[in-house]
C-alpha positions as a LaTeX table, in Angstrom:
\begin{tabular}{lrrr}
\hline
Residue & $x$ (\AA) & $y$ (\AA) & $z$ (\AA) \\
\hline
Met1 & $-34.53$ & $-44.53$ & 6.78 \\
Leu2 & $-37.30$ & $-41.94$ & 6.94 \\
Tyr3 & $-34.94$ & $-39.18$ & 5.82 \\
His4 & $-33.80$ & $-41.29$ & 2.86 \\
Ala5 & $-37.46$ & $-41.84$ & 1.92 \\
Phe6 & $-38.09$ & $-38.11$ & 2.16 \\
Asp7 & $-35.13$ & $-37.41$ & $-0.14$ \\
Val8 & $-36.65$ & $-39.79$ & $-2.70$ \\
Gln9 & $-39.96$ & $-37.98$ & $-2.34$ \\
Ser10 & $-38.16$ & $-34.65$ & $-2.80$ \\
Asp11 & $-36.61$ & $-35.94$ & $-6.03$ \\
Ile12 & $-40.06$ & $-36.95$ & $-7.28$ \\
Ala13 & $-41.43$ & $-33.53$ & $-6.32$ \\
Arg14 & $-38.59$ & $-31.88$ & $-8.26$ \\
Gln15 & $-39.53$ & $-33.88$ & $-11.36$ \\
Thr16 & $-43.19$ & $-32.98$ & $-10.81$ \\
Arg17 & $-42.30$ & $-29.29$ & $-10.76$ \\
Gln18 & $-40.37$ & $-29.69$ & $-14.01$ \\
Trp19 & $-43.32$ & $-31.42$ & $-15.66$ \\
Gly20 & $-45.57$ & $-28.66$ & $-14.37$ \\
Arg21 & $-43.40$ & $-26.02$ & $-16.02$ \\
Leu22 & $-43.51$ & $-27.90$ & $-19.33$ \\
Leu23 & $-47.29$ & $-28.27$ & $-19.15$ \\
Gln24 & $-47.65$ & $-24.58$ & $-18.27$ \\
Glu25 & $-45.63$ & $-23.62$ & $-21.34$ \\
Ala26 & $-47.70$ & $-25.99$ & $-23.48$ \\
Ala27 & $-50.96$ & $-24.48$ & $-22.22$ \\
Ala28 & $-50.00$ & $-20.88$ & $-23.02$ \\
Pro29 & $-50.76$ & $-20.93$ & $-26.79$ \\
Trp30 & $-54.23$ & $-22.40$ & $-26.16$ \\
Met31 & $-55.22$ & $-19.40$ & $-24.05$ \\
Arg32 & $-55.81$ & $-17.43$ & $-27.27$ \\
Thr33 & $-58.05$ & $-20.03$ & $-28.93$ \\
Pro34 & $-61.74$ & $-21.03$ & $-28.57$ \\
Trp35 & $-60.53$ & $-23.69$ & $-26.12$ \\
His36 & $-59.23$ & $-21.09$ & $-23.66$ \\
Asp37 & $-61.62$ & $-22.25$ & $-20.87$ \\
Ala38 & $-60.14$ & $-25.75$ & $-20.95$ \\
Ala39 & $-56.67$ & $-24.21$ & $-21.18$ \\
Lys40 & $-57.30$ & $-22.30$ & $-17.92$ \\
Trp41 & $-57.92$ & $-25.60$ & $-16.12$ \\
Trp42 & $-54.88$ & $-27.09$ & $-17.79$ \\
Ser43 & $-52.74$ & $-24.13$ & $-16.77$ \\
Ala44 & $-54.09$ & $-24.11$ & $-13.20$ \\
Gly45 & $-53.28$ & $-27.79$ & $-12.78$ \\
Ala46 & $-49.78$ & $-27.23$ & $-14.14$ \\
Arg47 & $-49.19$ & $-24.35$ & $-11.72$ \\
Met48 & $-50.26$ & $-26.56$ & $-8.81$ \\
Met49 & $-47.74$ & $-29.17$ & $-9.98$ \\
Met50 & $-45.06$ & $-26.47$ & $-10.01$ \\
Arg51 & $-45.64$ & $-26.00$ & $-6.27$ \\
Ala52 & $-45.08$ & $-29.65$ & $-5.31$ \\
Gly53 & $-42.82$ & $-30.47$ & $-2.38$ \\
Leu54 & $-40.94$ & $-28.61$ & 0.34 \\
Thr55 & $-37.77$ & $-26.55$ & 0.06 \\
Phe56 & $-34.74$ & $-26.42$ & 2.35 \\
Ala57 & $-33.53$ & $-23.14$ & 0.87 \\
Arg58 & $-33.94$ & $-20.03$ & 3.02 \\
Pro59 & $-36.36$ & $-17.59$ & 1.35 \\
Ala60 & $-35.32$ & $-13.98$ & 0.93 \\
Tyr61 & $-36.41$ & $-11.39$ & 3.47 \\
Gly62 & $-37.21$ & $-9.11$ & 0.56 \\
Ile63 & $-37.13$ & $-5.90$ & 2.61 \\
His64 & $-35.45$ & $-3.43$ & 0.28 \\
Ala65 & $-36.68$ & $-0.13$ & 1.72 \\
Val66 & $-38.83$ & 1.28 & 4.53 \\
Arg67 & $-40.48$ & 4.62 & 5.18 \\
Val68 & $-38.65$ & 6.58 & 7.87 \\
Gly69 & $-40.24$ & 9.94 & 8.54 \\
Asn70 & $-41.07$ & 11.45 & 5.18 \\
Arg71 & $-38.68$ & 9.49 & 2.97 \\
Asp72 & $-38.03$ & 5.96 & 1.75 \\
Val73 & $-34.78$ & 4.58 & 3.12 \\
Pro74 & $-32.90$ & 1.64 & 1.54 \\
Val75 & $-32.40$ & $-1.41$ & 3.76 \\
Ile76 & $-29.20$ & $-3.47$ & 3.50 \\
Glu77 & $-28.87$ & $-6.94$ & 5.01 \\
Glu78 & $-25.55$ & $-6.92$ & 6.87 \\
Pro79 & $-24.14$ & $-10.08$ & 8.51 \\
Val80 & $-22.52$ & $-8.86$ & 11.71 \\
Leu81 & $-21.37$ & $-12.14$ & 13.25 \\
Ala82 & $-21.61$ & $-15.70$ & 11.99 \\
Thr83 & $-21.21$ & $-19.06$ & 13.70 \\
Pro84 & $-21.73$ & $-22.50$ & 12.15 \\
Phe85 & $-25.31$ & $-22.52$ & 13.45 \\
Gly86 & $-26.51$ & $-18.97$ & 12.98 \\
Thr87 & $-25.83$ & $-15.44$ & 11.80 \\
Leu88 & $-26.47$ & $-12.17$ & 13.59 \\
Leu89 & $-28.08$ & $-10.28$ & 10.73 \\
Arg90 & $-28.61$ & $-6.52$ & 10.80 \\
Phe91 & $-31.08$ & $-4.66$ & 8.61 \\
Arg92 & $-28.95$ & $-1.55$ & 8.20 \\
Lys93 & $-30.46$ & 1.81 & 7.26 \\
Asp94 & $-28.41$ & 4.84 & 6.22 \\
Ile95 & $-29.95$ & 7.43 & 8.53 \\
Asp96 & $-28.58$ & 9.99 & 10.97 \\
Thr97 & $-31.15$ & 9.35 & 13.69 \\
Val98 & $-30.07$ & 7.05 & 16.51 \\
Gln99 & $-32.78$ & 4.43 & 17.00 \\
Pro100 & $-33.25$ & 1.79 & 19.72 \\
Lys101 & $-31.38$ & $-1.42$ & 18.86 \\
Val102 & $-33.66$ & $-4.45$ & 18.86 \\
Leu103 & $-32.51$ & $-8.07$ & 18.61 \\
Val104 & $-35.33$ & $-10.29$ & 17.36 \\
Leu105 & $-34.96$ & $-13.89$ & 18.53 \\
Ala106 & $-36.43$ & $-16.18$ & 15.87 \\
Pro107 & $-37.72$ & $-19.59$ & 16.90 \\
Leu108 & $-35.98$ & $-22.82$ & 15.98 \\
Ser109 & $-39.10$ & $-24.80$ & 15.20 \\
Gly110 & $-38.81$ & $-26.02$ & 11.63 \\
His111 & $-39.02$ & $-22.71$ & 9.76 \\
Phe112 & $-36.42$ & $-20.14$ & 8.79 \\
Ala113 & $-36.19$ & $-16.78$ & 10.53 \\
Thr114 & $-37.68$ & $-15.25$ & 7.37 \\
Leu115 & $-41.05$ & $-16.28$ & 8.79 \\
Leu116 & $-40.68$ & $-13.06$ & 10.82 \\
Arg117 & $-40.12$ & $-10.73$ & 7.85 \\
Gly118 & $-43.45$ & $-9.01$ & 8.60 \\
Thr119 & $-42.39$ & $-8.46$ & 12.20 \\
Val120 & $-39.06$ & $-7.03$ & 11.07 \\
Arg121 & $-40.65$ & $-4.82$ & 8.43 \\
Thr122 & $-42.99$ & $-3.31$ & 11.01 \\
Leu123 & $-40.15$ & $-2.67$ & 13.48 \\
Leu124 & $-37.75$ & $-1.12$ & 10.98 \\
Pro125 & $-39.07$ & 2.46 & 10.66 \\
Asp126 & $-38.54$ & 3.06 & 14.38 \\
His127 & $-35.70$ & 0.70 & 15.34 \\
Asp128 & $-32.24$ & $-0.54$ & 14.42 \\
Val129 & $-33.20$ & $-4.18$ & 13.89 \\
Tyr130 & $-31.09$ & $-7.35$ & 14.18 \\
Ile131 & $-32.30$ & $-10.95$ & 13.94 \\
Thr132 & $-31.00$ & $-14.43$ & 14.78 \\
Asp133 & $-30.82$ & $-15.92$ & 11.29 \\
Trp134 & $-30.54$ & $-19.63$ & 12.11 \\
His135 & $-28.85$ & $-22.07$ & 9.72 \\
Asn136 & $-30.26$ & $-25.40$ & 8.60 \\
Ala137 & $-28.73$ & $-28.10$ & 10.81 \\
Arg138 & $-28.60$ & $-30.57$ & 7.94 \\
Asp139 & $-26.06$ & $-28.27$ & 6.26 \\
Val140 & $-23.75$ & $-28.00$ & 9.30 \\
Pro141 & $-20.93$ & $-30.59$ & 9.27 \\
Val142 & $-20.71$ & $-32.90$ & 12.28 \\
Ser143 & $-17.20$ & $-31.59$ & 12.88 \\
Glu144 & $-18.71$ & $-28.25$ & 14.01 \\
Gly145 & $-19.97$ & $-29.91$ & 17.20 \\
Arg146 & $-23.29$ & $-29.82$ & 18.99 \\
Phe147 & $-25.95$ & $-27.16$ & 19.37 \\
Gly148 & $-28.19$ & $-27.60$ & 22.38 \\
Phe149 & $-30.37$ & $-25.46$ & 24.64 \\
Asp150 & $-27.39$ & $-23.84$ & 26.38 \\
Asp151 & $-25.78$ & $-23.12$ & 23.02 \\
Tyr152 & $-28.83$ & $-21.11$ & 21.97 \\
Val153 & $-28.48$ & $-19.13$ & 25.19 \\
Asp154 & $-24.76$ & $-18.65$ & 24.42 \\
His155 & $-25.68$ & $-17.22$ & 21.02 \\
Val156 & $-28.12$ & $-14.75$ & 22.55 \\
Val157 & $-25.49$ & $-13.52$ & 25.03 \\
Arg158 & $-22.79$ & $-13.30$ & 22.38 \\
Phe159 & $-25.07$ & $-11.51$ & 19.92 \\
Leu160 & $-26.10$ & $-8.96$ & 22.56 \\
Glu161 & $-22.46$ & $-8.35$ & 23.43 \\
Thr162 & $-21.71$ & $-7.83$ & 19.75 \\
Ile163 & $-24.56$ & $-5.33$ & 19.34 \\
Gly164 & $-23.38$ & $-3.47$ & 22.43 \\
Glu165 & $-24.94$ & $-1.90$ & 25.48 \\
Gly166 & $-28.48$ & $-0.58$ & 25.42 \\
Ala167 & $-30.10$ & $-3.18$ & 23.15 \\
His168 & $-33.61$ & $-4.59$ & 23.53 \\
Leu169 & $-34.74$ & $-8.20$ & 23.09 \\
Met170 & $-37.86$ & $-9.36$ & 21.29 \\
Ala171 & $-38.45$ & $-13.11$ & 21.46 \\
Val172 & $-41.13$ & $-14.62$ & 19.23 \\
Cys173 & $-42.69$ & $-17.86$ & 20.45 \\
Gln174 & $-40.28$ & $-20.62$ & 21.54 \\
Pro175 & $-37.18$ & $-18.47$ & 22.33 \\
Ala176 & $-39.05$ & $-16.59$ & 25.05 \\
Val177 & $-37.49$ & $-19.28$ & 27.25 \\
Gln178 & $-33.96$ & $-18.66$ & 26.02 \\
Ala179 & $-34.51$ & $-14.89$ & 26.24 \\
Leu180 & $-35.30$ & $-15.21$ & 29.93 \\
Ala181 & $-32.39$ & $-17.61$ & 30.47 \\
Ala182 & $-29.86$ & $-15.39$ & 28.67 \\
Thr183 & $-31.05$ & $-12.26$ & 30.47 \\
Ala184 & $-30.81$ & $-14.02$ & 33.84 \\
Val185 & $-27.32$ & $-15.30$ & 33.04 \\
Met186 & $-26.21$ & $-11.78$ & 32.09 \\
Ala187 & $-27.79$ & $-10.39$ & 35.25 \\
His188 & $-25.95$ & $-12.95$ & 37.37 \\
Thr189 & $-22.63$ & $-12.02$ & 35.80 \\
Lys190 & $-23.45$ & $-8.28$ & 35.74 \\
Asn191 & $-22.80$ & $-8.25$ & 32.01 \\
Pro192 & $-22.97$ & $-4.63$ & 30.79 \\
Ala193 & $-24.69$ & $-5.77$ & 27.59 \\
Gln194 & $-27.75$ & $-7.15$ & 29.36 \\
Pro195 & $-30.81$ & $-5.86$ & 27.50 \\
Arg196 & $-32.75$ & $-2.80$ & 28.63 \\
Ser197 & $-36.03$ & $-4.53$ & 27.86 \\
Met198 & $-37.33$ & $-7.86$ & 26.62 \\
Thr199 & $-40.64$ & $-8.40$ & 24.87 \\
Leu200 & $-41.85$ & $-11.99$ & 24.98 \\
Met201 & $-44.46$ & $-12.77$ & 22.35 \\
Ala202 & $-46.60$ & $-15.92$ & 22.57 \\
Gly203 & $-43.83$ & $-17.91$ & 24.27 \\
Pro204 & $-44.16$ & $-21.17$ & 26.27 \\
Val205 & $-42.91$ & $-19.92$ & 29.64 \\
Asp206 & $-45.30$ & $-22.11$ & 31.66 \\
Cys207 & $-47.00$ & $-24.83$ & 29.64 \\
Arg208 & $-48.95$ & $-26.02$ & 32.67 \\
Val209 & $-51.33$ & $-23.10$ & 32.12 \\
Ser210 & $-54.29$ & $-24.08$ & 29.90 \\
Pro211 & $-52.41$ & $-26.83$ & 28.01 \\
Thr212 & $-52.92$ & $-26.85$ & 24.24 \\
Ala213 & $-52.81$ & $-29.82$ & 21.85 \\
Val214 & $-49.10$ & $-29.14$ & 21.34 \\
Asn215 & $-48.49$ & $-29.23$ & 25.10 \\
Arg216 & $-50.50$ & $-32.42$ & 25.57 \\
Leu217 & $-48.58$ & $-34.14$ & 22.79 \\
Ala218 & $-45.29$ & $-33.32$ & 24.51 \\
Thr219 & $-46.44$ & $-34.91$ & 27.77 \\
Ser220 & $-48.17$ & $-37.91$ & 26.21 \\
Lys221 & $-44.90$ & $-39.77$ & 25.60 \\
Pro222 & $-41.61$ & $-40.14$ & 27.49 \\
Ile223 & $-38.60$ & $-38.30$ & 26.06 \\
Glu224 & $-37.19$ & $-41.65$ & 24.89 \\
Trp225 & $-40.16$ & $-42.02$ & 22.53 \\
Phe226 & $-39.36$ & $-38.69$ & 20.88 \\
Glu227 & $-35.74$ & $-39.70$ & 20.44 \\
Gln228 & $-36.58$ & $-43.10$ & 18.98 \\
Asn229 & $-39.38$ & $-41.98$ & 16.67 \\
Leu230 & $-38.67$ & $-38.38$ & 15.64 \\
Ile231 & $-34.88$ & $-38.14$ & 15.38 \\
Glu232 & $-33.20$ & $-38.97$ & 12.07 \\
Thr233 & $-29.64$ & $-39.09$ & 10.75 \\
Val234 & $-28.83$ & $-36.72$ & 7.87 \\
Pro235 & $-28.08$ & $-38.77$ & 4.72 \\
Gly236 & $-24.73$ & $-38.67$ & 2.97 \\
Arg237 & $-25.86$ & $-36.37$ & 0.13 \\
His238 & $-26.01$ & $-33.35$ & 2.49 \\
Lys239 & $-23.24$ & $-31.30$ & 4.12 \\
Gly240 & $-24.35$ & $-32.32$ & 7.61 \\
Ala241 & $-24.17$ & $-36.04$ & 6.80 \\
Gly242 & $-24.22$ & $-38.11$ & 9.97 \\
Arg243 & $-25.67$ & $-35.35$ & 12.17 \\
Arg244 & $-28.68$ & $-36.37$ & 14.27 \\
Val245 & $-31.59$ & $-33.99$ & 13.64 \\
Tyr246 & $-35.27$ & $-33.41$ & 14.15 \\
Pro247 & $-36.25$ & $-32.95$ & 10.47 \\
Gly248 & $-38.11$ & $-29.81$ & 9.52 \\
Phe249 & $-40.42$ & $-31.81$ & 7.26 \\
Met250 & $-41.69$ & $-33.70$ & 10.31 \\
Gln251 & $-42.40$ & $-30.50$ & 12.22 \\
Val252 & $-44.26$ & $-28.92$ & 9.30 \\
Ser253 & $-46.22$ & $-32.13$ & 8.77 \\
Ala254 & $-47.28$ & $-31.98$ & 12.41 \\
Phe255 & $-48.38$ & $-28.35$ & 12.06 \\
Val256 & $-50.33$ & $-29.14$ & 8.88 \\
Ser257 & $-52.07$ & $-32.10$ & 10.50 \\
Met258 & $-53.31$ & $-29.85$ & 13.32 \\
Asn259 & $-55.27$ & $-27.79$ & 10.77 \\
Ala260 & $-55.46$ & $-30.16$ & 7.82 \\
Arg261 & $-58.84$ & $-28.93$ & 6.59 \\
Arg262 & $-57.68$ & $-25.30$ & 6.58 \\
His263 & $-54.59$ & $-26.11$ & 4.49 \\
Ser264 & $-56.57$ & $-28.33$ & 2.12 \\
Asp265 & $-59.15$ & $-25.59$ & 1.58 \\
Ala266 & $-56.40$ & $-23.03$ & 0.99 \\
His267 & $-54.91$ & $-25.11$ & $-1.82$ \\
Ser268 & $-58.34$ & $-25.73$ & $-3.31$ \\
Asp269 & $-58.91$ & $-21.97$ & $-3.26$ \\
Leu270 & $-55.51$ & $-21.45$ & $-4.90$ \\
Phe271 & $-56.48$ & $-23.72$ & $-7.79$ \\
Trp272 & $-59.72$ & $-21.86$ & $-8.41$ \\
His273 & $-57.97$ & $-18.49$ & $-8.17$ \\
Tyr274 & $-55.66$ & $-19.71$ & $-10.93$ \\
Val275 & $-58.66$ & $-20.74$ & $-13.01$ \\
Asp276 & $-60.61$ & $-17.50$ & $-12.64$ \\
Gly277 & $-57.56$ & $-15.25$ & $-12.89$ \\
Ser278 & $-57.69$ & $-13.79$ & $-9.35$ \\
Ala279 & $-53.99$ & $-12.97$ & $-9.35$ \\
Asp280 & $-53.87$ & $-10.99$ & $-6.08$ \\
Lys281 & $-55.72$ & $-13.67$ & $-4.12$ \\
Ala282 & $-53.54$ & $-16.41$ & $-5.60$ \\
Gln283 & $-50.37$ & $-14.48$ & $-4.81$ \\
Ala284 & $-51.39$ & $-14.04$ & $-1.17$ \\
Ile285 & $-51.77$ & $-17.81$ & $-0.76$ \\
Glu286 & $-48.55$ & $-18.49$ & $-2.69$ \\
Thr287 & $-46.59$ & $-16.06$ & $-0.52$ \\
Phe288 & $-47.79$ & $-17.70$ & 2.69 \\
Tyr289 & $-47.00$ & $-21.25$ & 1.57 \\
Asp290 & $-43.68$ & $-20.33$ & $-0.02$ \\
Glu291 & $-42.60$ & $-19.46$ & 3.52 \\
Tyr292 & $-44.56$ & $-22.15$ & 5.35 \\
Phe293 & $-43.11$ & $-24.95$ & 3.22 \\
Ala294 & $-39.52$ & $-23.71$ & 3.49 \\
Val295 & $-38.19$ & $-25.87$ & 6.31 \\
Leu296 & $-34.98$ & $-26.35$ & 8.26 \\
Asp297 & $-33.80$ & $-29.15$ & 10.53 \\
Leu298 & $-33.08$ & $-28.76$ & 14.24 \\
Thr299 & $-30.19$ & $-30.51$ & 15.93 \\
Ala300 & $-31.43$ & $-33.53$ & 17.89 \\
Glu301 & $-29.94$ & $-32.23$ & 21.13 \\
Phe302 & $-31.68$ & $-28.85$ & 20.87 \\
Tyr303 & $-35.04$ & $-30.41$ & 20.08 \\
Leu304 & $-34.92$ & $-33.07$ & 22.81 \\
Glu305 & $-33.58$ & $-30.69$ & 25.47 \\
Thr306 & $-36.32$ & $-28.19$ & 24.63 \\
Val307 & $-39.08$ & $-30.80$ & 24.80 \\
Arg308 & $-37.82$ & $-32.10$ & 28.13 \\
Thr309 & $-36.96$ & $-28.74$ & 29.73 \\
Val310 & $-39.87$ & $-26.61$ & 28.53 \\
Phe311 & $-42.74$ & $-28.98$ & 27.85 \\
Gln312 & $-42.22$ & $-31.96$ & 30.15 \\
Asp313 & $-40.27$ & $-30.93$ & 33.26 \\
Tyr314 & $-41.42$ & $-27.26$ & 33.26 \\
Thr315 & $-37.96$ & $-26.36$ & 34.53 \\
Leu316 & $-38.29$ & $-22.67$ & 33.72 \\
Ala317 & $-41.82$ & $-22.45$ & 35.08 \\
Arg318 & $-40.52$ & $-23.84$ & 38.39 \\
Asn319 & $-37.56$ & $-21.43$ & 38.30 \\
Gln320 & $-35.21$ & $-24.43$ & 38.34 \\
Leu321 & $-33.48$ & $-23.78$ & 35.03 \\
Thr322 & $-29.75$ & $-24.44$ & 34.81 \\
Tyr323 & $-27.11$ & $-23.10$ & 32.45 \\
Arg324 & $-23.88$ & $-25.04$ & 31.95 \\
Gly325 & $-24.79$ & $-27.06$ & 35.03 \\
Glu326 & $-25.31$ & $-24.05$ & 37.30 \\
Pro327 & $-28.74$ & $-22.88$ & 38.56 \\
Ile328 & $-30.00$ & $-19.53$ & 37.32 \\
Asp329 & $-32.65$ & $-17.51$ & 39.12 \\
Met330 & $-35.07$ & $-15.37$ & 37.09 \\
Gly331 & $-35.37$ & $-13.20$ & 40.18 \\
Ala332 & $-31.87$ & $-11.93$ & 39.41 \\
Ile333 & $-33.28$ & $-9.89$ & 36.51 \\
Arg334 & $-33.52$ & $-6.34$ & 37.85 \\
Arg335 & $-32.35$ & $-4.04$ & 35.04 \\
Thr336 & $-34.34$ & $-5.44$ & 32.10 \\
Ala337 & $-37.95$ & $-4.30$ & 31.73 \\
Leu338 & $-40.41$ & $-7.04$ & 30.81 \\
Met339 & $-43.35$ & $-7.03$ & 28.41 \\
Thr340 & $-45.41$ & $-10.06$ & 27.48 \\
Val341 & $-47.82$ & $-10.29$ & 24.56 \\
Glu342 & $-50.44$ & $-12.99$ & 24.04 \\
Gly343 & $-53.18$ & $-13.73$ & 21.50 \\
Glu344 & $-56.76$ & $-14.32$ & 22.60 \\
Arg345 & $-57.24$ & $-17.24$ & 20.17 \\
Asp346 & $-53.75$ & $-18.74$ & 20.32 \\
Asp347 & $-54.09$ & $-22.53$ & 20.07 \\
Ile348 & $-50.33$ & $-23.18$ & 20.20 \\
Cys349 & $-49.31$ & $-21.09$ & 23.22 \\
Ala350 & $-52.41$ & $-20.48$ & 25.34 \\
Val351 & $-53.32$ & $-17.31$ & 27.19 \\
Gly352 & $-51.43$ & $-17.18$ & 30.49 \\
Gln353 & $-48.40$ & $-19.23$ & 29.42 \\
Thr354 & $-46.29$ & $-16.20$ & 28.49 \\
Met355 & $-47.64$ & $-13.94$ & 31.20 \\
Ala356 & $-46.21$ & $-16.41$ & 33.73 \\
Ala357 & $-42.87$ & $-14.65$ & 33.17 \\
His358 & $-44.05$ & $-11.80$ & 35.40 \\
Asp359 & $-44.17$ & $-14.03$ & 38.48 \\
Leu360 & $-40.77$ & $-15.51$ & 37.65 \\
Cys361 & $-39.15$ & $-12.08$ & 37.32 \\
Ser362 & $-39.78$ & $-11.25$ & 40.96 \\
Gly363 & $-36.87$ & $-8.80$ & 41.10 \\
Leu364 & $-38.59$ & $-6.33$ & 38.78 \\
Pro365 & $-40.79$ & $-3.56$ & 40.22 \\
Pro366 & $-44.34$ & $-3.19$ & 38.80 \\
His367 & $-43.45$ & $-0.16$ & 36.69 \\
Met368 & $-40.96$ & $-2.29$ & 34.73 \\
Lys369 & $-43.58$ & $-4.88$ & 33.80 \\
Ser370 & $-46.27$ & $-4.73$ & 31.13 \\
His371 & $-48.70$ & $-7.17$ & 29.53 \\
His372 & $-50.86$ & $-6.99$ & 26.42 \\
Leu373 & $-53.58$ & $-9.45$ & 25.39 \\
Gln374 & $-54.42$ & $-8.92$ & 21.73 \\
Ala375 & $-58.08$ & $-9.61$ & 21.04 \\
Gly376 & $-59.16$ & $-11.61$ & 18.02 \\
Val377 & $-55.84$ & $-13.16$ & 16.97 \\
Gly378 & $-54.30$ & $-16.61$ & 17.01 \\
His379 & $-50.65$ & $-17.53$ & 17.36 \\
Tyr380 & $-49.30$ & $-15.91$ & 14.19 \\
Gly381 & $-51.50$ & $-12.86$ & 14.63 \\
Val382 & $-49.53$ & $-11.95$ & 17.74 \\
Phe383 & $-46.52$ & $-10.94$ & 15.64 \\
Ser384 & $-47.82$ & $-10.54$ & 12.07 \\
Gly385 & $-50.81$ & $-9.21$ & 10.17 \\
Arg386 & $-53.05$ & $-6.16$ & 10.38 \\
Lys387 & $-53.79$ & $-6.28$ & 14.10 \\
Trp388 & $-50.10$ & $-6.66$ & 14.93 \\
Glu389 & $-49.31$ & $-3.60$ & 12.84 \\
Ala390 & $-52.24$ & $-1.41$ & 13.93 \\
Gln391 & $-52.86$ & $-2.45$ & 17.54 \\
Thr392 & $-50.08$ & $-4.53$ & 19.10 \\
Tyr393 & $-47.02$ & $-2.87$ & 17.60 \\
Pro394 & $-47.77$ & 0.69 & 18.80 \\
Ile395 & $-47.91$ & $-0.66$ & 22.36 \\
Val396 & $-44.64$ & $-2.58$ & 21.92 \\
Arg397 & $-42.98$ & 0.46 & 20.31 \\
Asn398 & $-44.00$ & 2.70 & 23.24 \\
Phe399 & $-42.76$ & 0.12 & 25.74 \\
Ile400 & $-39.33$ & $-0.02$ & 24.09 \\
Ala401 & $-39.17$ & 3.78 & 23.84 \\
Thr402 & $-40.02$ & 4.13 & 27.52 \\
His403 & $-37.07$ & 1.94 & 28.50 \\
Ala404 & $-34.63$ & 3.03 & 25.76 \\
\hline
\end{tabular}
């Protein structure tokens, strides 16, 4: 019923955006009259109306070219392999230089992989970059089957095999767990495509370390509560009708509620930027929320298995993770160098939670392990923004180059 109610709300938001566009057009002629001050308020209000609601459409990556050496090189998005639940997307560059291949694992946590466009853009001048471009579960027909924790691991293994030997993994946030699992599985089977290195960025490897509000929420209720209260059935108007999902709008609502004042202030600032004509400042806020409010649903099985495995039972942290019913030992990882990156002010994945991977990967010698704590950044600052570009990325780039 909640999903049906949200669809009604989405229809109302669509009408609100249409009214906003009409009001914006009506305000335009008044900008050139003595009443232009009032028209600015009118126009600003209309533009806020035009931003009502969430979207389930994947935003564009918008990376058309990057600087490689002393020239600008076009970037082409090339789907390499597609499954019902995700696409292995390559950002192809027409250059002669052979660069390290990097597979970026995007989180499945309510947003599209385009949330990592800044990460990809920074990597591109020095690397041949691929990303896990996840599909919205509400658009995947029930006939395509399930997608759970092990299926994510399957995708990582299959994508690495498709890329070929010598690739590197970079897991941002949640998929640090699946990156470790997939690498261990490939080590167990002596898969020649096992990655040469993996960089885990702000990932919940051991949530027992300095638990955050997110971690405490996960342990405050039994898994049955999450299934009964947070799982919805996709309504008949969508391609995935009948599929059980954790709706993206619920996840984003939870994130917003954690920092409600910050988001409220940002939208207040946006209104006043519209009024006073601060176009650059307004665009910066618009760009962030265009991405933040683009949401996708997770399959119910993936969400519930992740909550139980990662946040409640700490299966990985105890090195008791299983894959397709068989135990996998992180100590089996011996050929893949490990780097962990954390943010000093991360209130989603606390300091120490990702670094726990070093103890788990007991088969790696010290020279194949590295850790970086980035000062002055929160969760998103670990993989995006000025400090990521100027301070964290050079360290990550050198780590990959060392093990390329």
